[in-house]
N, C-alpha and C positions, 0 to 999 in steps of 0.2 A: 405807863405806855400800852396801851393796847397791842395782843399779838398780832394784829394785818399792819399797824406801824412796826412794828418789830421787824417781820420781814420785809414789810419795804428799804426798809432803811438801811438793815444789817452790813446790805451790801458792800454799802458807801464806808460804812465802819470799816470793812475788811479791807475795800480797796485802799482807803489812806492811809491805814499800813501796809500795806504794799509801797505806796507812794515814795513813803519816808523812807523804806526799804534801801527802794532803788534810789531815792534819793542823796542817801549816804553813800551809795555804791558809784553814783555817777557827781562823785561834787563838784559843783558848779558846770552844772550840765554833760559834762564830759563822762562819755560812755566808758566804762571797764574796757579790759582786756577781753579778747574770745576767751571761753571757759580755758583753765587748765586740763589738758588730755589725762583720758586714766589710763592710758597706757601710751602717751606721746614717742613719735623718734628718737632713739638713739642720736644724735649728731654726726659719730662718727661712723656708725653701720649703718648711713641712710646712703642711697645715691645721691650724686645731683642731678636733679634733672632740670630741664631746661628753660620751663616755664612755672616753679613752684606758685602752689596754693600759701593765701597768709592762714586759712583756716578751713580745714577739712571733717565734716559732722557724718561721720558712719554708724554702721550698725543702728538705724532706722527705719519706722517707715516712715517713708521720705512719699508724704500725699501733694506730689506738684501741682494739681489741677489747672492741668494743661490743657486743649483740646481731648488728647487721649486720653484721659484720666490714667496718665503715667504712673505707677507706683514703682519706686527707686529702696534704695537703702542707703546712703550716700552720698554729699554736696559737696563739692568744694568751693571755695571765696577767694575770691582775688582784688582786696582792695571791699571797697561797698557793693562789687557784683559777681553772681553767679559766675562760674568758670567751666564748672562741670556735672552733672547728674547722671550717678549710675549707680554700680555694684561699689560693693569695699574694695573690692578686688581692682576697678576700673579708677578707685583714686590713687592708685600705688605709684601712676604716673605723676602726680600732681603734687606729692608729700616730697619735700626736701628737709634738710636741717634744720630750717627755722619756720617751718611750716605746724602748726599749733593744730593737735589731732584730736578730737571728741569722740570719742566712746558711747552713744546714748545709750547701750543696754535697751534696744529695742523700742524705746521710747517714739512716739508719733513727731513729725515734723511739718508742718504746714506752711504755707503762707502766713505773716502775720496776718490777722484778722484788720479788716475795713470795714466802719462804720457809717453806712446809705445815707443816717441824717441824725444829726446831732448837735446841739449847739454850741462850739468849743468856749471853753474860759479863755476870757483873753481881758477882763477885768477884775478886780478885788470887787468881795460882795460886802455892800455896805449896810444892808436892810435886815430889818428885821427879819429872822427868816426862822418860820415856822414847820419847817418839812419834818422838824422831830416831835411837834408838840402837839399833844394831841385834840383831833379836831371836835374841841366843841367850845364853845365860845367863852365861858370863864376861863377853859385857861387859854383860849387868845390874845383876851383883856388884858389878863394878868401879864404875863408874855412882852403884849404890847407895852405896859402899864412900864417893867422893869428896864425895856428897852428906850422911852422915853427918856424917863428918868437918868437914866447914865449916858445921851447925847443932849444934853440942853440946848438950846439955842440954834435950831435950824428951825429953815421955814415950813418944811413940813417931815413927813417922817414915812418913810416906805417900807410896808411890810408885805415880804413874798411866803408863797408856797401856801395860800389859805385854801382852805377844804372846803367844798362847796355842802360837804352833807355834814359840815357843824350846823347848820342853820335849818328850821325843820322844813321837810320835802325838798332840801337844797336848792330852795330859792334864798339868794342871799339878799340882804338889806342892811341897811344903815341905821338901821331905833338903837344895835349892841351900844354903837360904834362912837352916837350922837351924844348916848348918856354916859357914857365913859369918857371922853374926849370933845364936850362941846366944844370948845377954842382951840385946839390943838389939831391941825390938819394932818387927816393918814391918809395914804394911798395906799388901799390894800391890791394884790394881784393873787389871785386866784394860781393855783397849781398849773392848769394849762396856759397861763402866760396871755390868751384871749382876754379875760375876766379884769374888770377893777372893782371894789368894793371900795367906795371913799365916803368919807364923813360929809357933814354941813358945811363944816368948817374948810374943808378941800374945795368943796364946790363953790362956795363962795371966793377963795381966793385965786380958782380957776374961773369965775367968773361965769358959773353956768347954772341953768336951771331948766325947767320943763320948755321953757321956749325955743333954746338952744339948736340948731341943728343937726339931728343924727347924721354919721358919716355914711355913705354907701357901703352895705353889706354889716352895721351892724347893728344892735337892739339894745334898746334900753327899757327899765323898768319904773313902774310908777307907784306909787301907795293911793287908796281909794280916794284923797279925796285929789286925785291928781298930780301932786308933787313927783319928782323923780323921788327914789328908793335907795338912790347912793349905788344898784346892781350894773355896770356898765358890758356888756360884752362887744367887744370887736368894735369899743368906739372910742377907745381909748384917747382919739389924736383929739377929742374932745377935751382935752387936759392940757394941749397941748402951748396954753397960754402960759402953766405953770412956770415959776423962777426957776433958772437952771439949777441943778446944787455942781458943787464944787467938781471936777474933771478928775481921775486919777492920773498920775502921771506915766509916761510910758514906762518908766523902769517898775512901777507897782504892777502894769497892765502886764508886762513879761514874767516877772516873778509868779504871777496867779496864775498865767499860760506854763510859767515850767512845773507849775503845781502839778495844773490839770495833766500836763503831758506824761508826765513821772506816773500819775494815777492811771490813765489808759494804757502806759507800758505796762504796769505790773498786770493789769488785764487782758497781755497778750497781743495790744491795739496797736496799729504800728501808721493806721490813713484815717481820716475821716471825712468825708464829704459833709462839712458843715451847713448848717440850716440858714444862711443866709451875713450877710456881713455890707463893710465901706471898703471902697479905695483906701484909705489910710489905714484899715487892718491889712489888706495886703502890701501895703510899702510896708508894715511894721514886723509881720511874719518874713517878707522877704530876706529883709535885712538881718532878725533874728537867727535863721537859716543857712547869713554867708557867715556866720560868728562858730558855726561847727557843732554847734550844742541843742539843735534842734533834731528832734528823736519823734517826731512824726511827720505824715505828711497831707496836706489839707488842700481841698476842694475849694475855694472862697465863691460862693455866687454871690452877686453881687443884688442888694433890693431894689424889688421893682413892684413897691406897695400901692403906690399913690397912684391913681387911676386918673390917665389924663391925658388930652391928645398928644402931646409927646414924650409921652414917657420910654414908646420904643427907640426912638432916636438917643433921649437921655441915657438910656441903661445904654447901647450898644457903645456909645460914647466913653460911658466910663469905664467898659467892657474895654474897647480900645485902646484907652487910656494907661493899661494895667497891666498891657501882655508882656512889653519887654520886662514885667518882674516871675514871668512865669519863670521856676526850674524846677527840678527833682523834689523840692519841698514842700510848695505852693506854687497851684496853679488857678486862674479866676479864667471859668472858660462856659460860666450860665448864669444863668437870672434867675431869680425868686422871684414868685407872683405868690397872689393868694385871692383865694377863690369866694372865702368863704372862712366860717371861724371852727367852732367844735362843741359839739352833742350838748355836754355839759351847760355850754354858754345858753342852748337852743339857738345858735347865731348858724351853724351847721346848715347848706341849702339844701331842701330836701324835693325831692321829687313826689312824695307824699305827704300828708299834713302830718305831724308828730303826734305821738301817742296822746292819749286820753292822760296818763297818767304824768305828763309834761306838764300839766298845766298852764297851758297856754289855749288862746281859742281854735276853736275844733279845727279851723284852717290855716290856722299857722303853719308855713313851711317855712319860714325865714328869707331872705333874699342873698342874692350874692352883690360878692365887693364888685362885680365885672356888673354894671347893669344893660351892657349893648352887647350882645354876642359876636356882631360884625367888628367891634373894638379887639377885643379880646382876641380873635383869627386874626388880625393885620398885624397887631403886638408878637405874638407866637411868628407867626410866618417872617414879619421885619429879623426879631432877633435872629431865627433861624438861618434865615439867608446869607446873614452876616455872619453867621461859621459858629455861633452862640448857641447851646440848649437849654431850657426853660423848666422848670420844676415850678410846681404848681401846689401849694399847700391845699389840701380841698379834704371836706373830711363827711361830708354829706353826697345823695348820688345824683342832687339835683349839680352840685359842684361840680361831679366827676362826669354828667352830661355833660357839662360844656367844657369842662377841660376833654373832652373825647373831640367832639365838634372843633374846638381850634386846633388841634393836633391833626385831624383828620384834614384840615383846609391846609394847613403848613406842608404837609405829606403828599398831599393830592398836587400843590404847585411847584414846590422842592424838589420832589423823588426821594430816593433813600439816601438823602444827605446826609454826614456827617454829624449834624446837631439833631437831627430827627430822631435819629438813631438813639438818644441819649436825652429826651425828652421824661419827664418824671413825674408822674403825680405822686405827692407827698404825703404820707397817710394814708391813703384813698381805703380810708374806713367803708365804705361801704356803696356798691358799684352796682348799677343795674346791667345784668345779664349781656344785652345787648351791646351794650357799652362796651364789656370786657372782651368780646368778640371783636370788635372793631381795634381797640386797642393791641390786641393781639397778634392782628393782622400786621401792625406797626414796627412790635416791639419796642410799648411803650414800660417804659418802669414803673415800679411799686416802689418807691422808697418808704418803706413799711416800719412800725416796731412790732418787732415779735415778739415782745413782751409782753403787749399787748392783749393776743391770739387770745389767750384763753378766759376762763370767768373768775377776773380781778373783784376784788372786795370795792375797788376805790373806782377807777373810769369805767371800769365792764359795767357794775350796777347804775353810775350815770347815763352811760348809754340803754340799758336794758329801761330806765326809765324814762327815757327820754322819746325811743326808740319804737319799741314795744318787741315782744319773745321774738315774733316772725322775723323783721329788719334786724335783729339785735346774732340772729342765726343767720343771717346770711355775711355780717361783717366779715371780712379777712379771710374772702374763702380763696386762699392761695393757690391751690389745687388748681382749682376750676382754673386761674388765670396764668397758672403757668401753663397747660395744658391746651389753653387759647393762644399761648405764644409772650405771653407776657415776660416779662421779667420781672425779678423782686431783690431787693437789698433790704439791709433790716439795721437797727439801731437800736435807740431810749429814747429818742427826743430830747436827750439830754441836757438842761436838767428836769426838764418835766415829770420825766420818770427818773431817779438817780442810781436805777441798775443799768448801767454799762458794759454787762458783764456776756460777751457774745456765746458765752456758752451754755449761757442761759435762754438766751434767745435760739440758740441752735434745738434744746429740748423742747420751748414751744411748739417751736415751729413744727418739730419731729410728731411730739404729743397731743399736740393743741388743749393742750392741759399747762399747771402749775409747774413749773421751772424748779424751787425750791426743794431743800430735803425734807422729807416728810410728807409734802404735798403729791410729787410727783407719782403719776398713775394712778391718784384720786381720781376716780369719775366727774366728782362736785367741780371740778376746775376746767373739766373738758368742757371747749365750748361746741367746738362741730366735729369727731375723729375721721369722719368723713374727705376732711381738707387737709388733711396731714404730709407732711411733705418727708423725703427722706433726710437721711444725714450728709447724701451726698448734695444733697441739691441745698440746701443749709450752709457747709460750707462754700458752694458757691456763691451763695449771696453776701456771706461774708467775707470774700475775698476777690473771682477775676468779676462777678455781675457788677459787682462795688467799685472797683479799676474802671472797668468800660464803664458805668456811668459818672464817675471823676472823669472820663481823657486821661486816666493815668496808667491803663493797659500798655502803652509801651516798653514800662519800667516796673508795672506791680502788679499783683493778683496773682499771680503764678511760678512755681518755682522753675524755670528754662533760664539756659543759656542766655547773657547777656542784660536782664533782668535784674534788678536791686537786687540784694538779701537782704529781705526782710523777712525775718522766719516769728511761729509761736513753735516753740516745743512743748508737748502735754505728756504726762506722767502715764495718759491711756489711749489707745487708739478709739477713735471716739465710733468707729467705725465697726468697732468688734464687739461693744458692749449695748447694755443698754442702756436706757434714759435714765435710771435711779444713778447707775453706776457716774455716767457722765456728771449728774450734779455732785460727783466724789471726786473732780477729776482737775487737777489743779496743773496751773503754768509754769512749767520750772525754768524756761527761759523765754524772753524774747530778745532778739537780734536785729537788731536797727542798721542796714548800710554794712553789714559784717561783724560788727558790736554788739559784746551783749551791754545789753540799756535795761533790765531786771533779770535779776535771780531768785527763785521762789525757793 
C-alpha cells in the first residue's frame, strides 16, 4: 500500500475503532449516562434547589460560539436542553442532590461539530470497494476477480472507489476490463462518484453504444475508431436500463446508519447537512428518531437532478409532503440540484477552456447540466418562494457563474427571505472574482470540503492537471470569499473523501496545508497561505454557520439557553495551540441531547 493511500485512509480505521467503542458503550443505540463527576455533590450536604440540573459540566473553556463569542467555564443541562451558561460559581444554583457534576479539568467544550456537506450512510455497502487498494490496474483487476468469484450469479458487479490515476494520464478506459472480464458485466464508479468505468459486457447489457444520446452535462469518451471507451463522466443515466439489484431491507439500512452515526459521534460530530436524498429516507430517519436511538441531527435535501419543465413544482411538492416529519432530529427544507460535474472527469463547466494537460480539445470547457439560464433562474426562484433553500453541486467557475445569476434573480425577485439566505454552492471549487462579490452581497454559502484546500496528492493532482497552475491556485480562496460576505460550511463529501474528521478540516482551513501528523506545516502541501482562515472562523463553519445553512439554528450551532445540549469536549483548547498540536488533539466526549454518546 502506498504512503499516500495510508495517509488518506488511516482516519477511517481510527474512526471505525472509535465507532466500535461507541457502539459497545451505547448498546442498541442507547446513549450511556452522563459522565461520572470527578467530585460529585455529596447528597446530604447539597441544599435543595428549585430547579436542579441533570448535568453540570464545569472547570472548562466553554466556547459558546454565540454572536458575542462568549467564553464561559460551565454549562448546566436539563433533559436534552441547555438551562444555564456561566461561571463555575453560577452553577451552584442548579446543582441538587441528584445532579451529575463533571469537572473537565480545563478542557475545551464547544458545540458539537456539524458537517455542511456529506452523504450519510443509510444502506449497507454491497460493492467491490477499492478504497484501500493500491491505484494500479493490476491490483484493481485482482481485487475485482476475487470479488466476482466470491459472489457468483449476479447480473452485473458494482466496483467503487476507482482512482483515475490508475490509468495513464488519468484517462480511464475499459480496455483492461474487457480483457479480464469479456463476459462479466462490470460497473465501476470512480472516487468522485461522478464517473463510470464500464466494460463492453456492461454496455451490451445496458443497450448503449456510440449512438446513444448523452445526457445534458455529461461527457463520454471514445477510442480512435469512434466506439465508446467505457468512461462516462456525469452520464450515469445512460445506464438506467440496467436491471435492478436487490434492495436492502429497512433493518439493514438502519443497521448501516447506526454504525455510521457511531463513527461520526466518535469524531465529535452531532449533525450533518446531507448531500441529497429522497422522501423515503426522510420517513425512515424520522421513524428512527422516534425510537430515541438517533444520535445525529440531519438536514435532508431532496434531489432535484433531472432538468425538466415541472422540476420546480415536483420538488416543492416532494418537500411539502414531508414537512409533517420535521423534528429535532430530521428536517427537510432544501433542494439539491446539479449544475456540472467534476474536474477529474472533465465535466466541471468552465468559463475558459481546460488546460492543455487535460488531454481534451483546445476549446473544451465542458457543458452545464442546465442548458438554459432562464430555466435555472425560475427553478431557484420558485423553490425559494415556496420557503425552501437550494443547494447546487458546482465545481467549475462557469457553473458558479450560472448559480450566481440564478441566486441573484431569486434575490431580486424575493428580497432577503428565509430561503435566499440559505442558498448554497456545494463544493464551490473555483469562482470568478465578480461572482464572489455578487454572492457575498447575498450571503450565499459555500458548502466546501476543507480537507480539499491543500495540495492533496489525489484530487489536487487531478485538478492541477485539468485546470492548470494559475486556476489551481485560485481554487477554494475562502479568505477572499468570507471577506466579500459569503459564508462557509465544511465537510468531506463523505464517502468521496473518507476523512470525516472536523479537526482535520479546521487545520487545513487555518494552514491551507495538510492536516496530517508529520505533514502539518510542510510548505510542499500549502496551496495558498494568503487565503488562511482563523481558528474561530473554522469553528463557526463547523457549528453555527452550518446550523444556519441547515435551518437548525433555532436549536443547534451554539451553546445558549434553550438550545439542545449537543457538545464536543476536546483535550486541548484549539484557540490556544499550534496547528501541529491540533493534529494531536483528541475527542474526549461527544454529548448529544445531554447524554454521552462517545467517550474517548
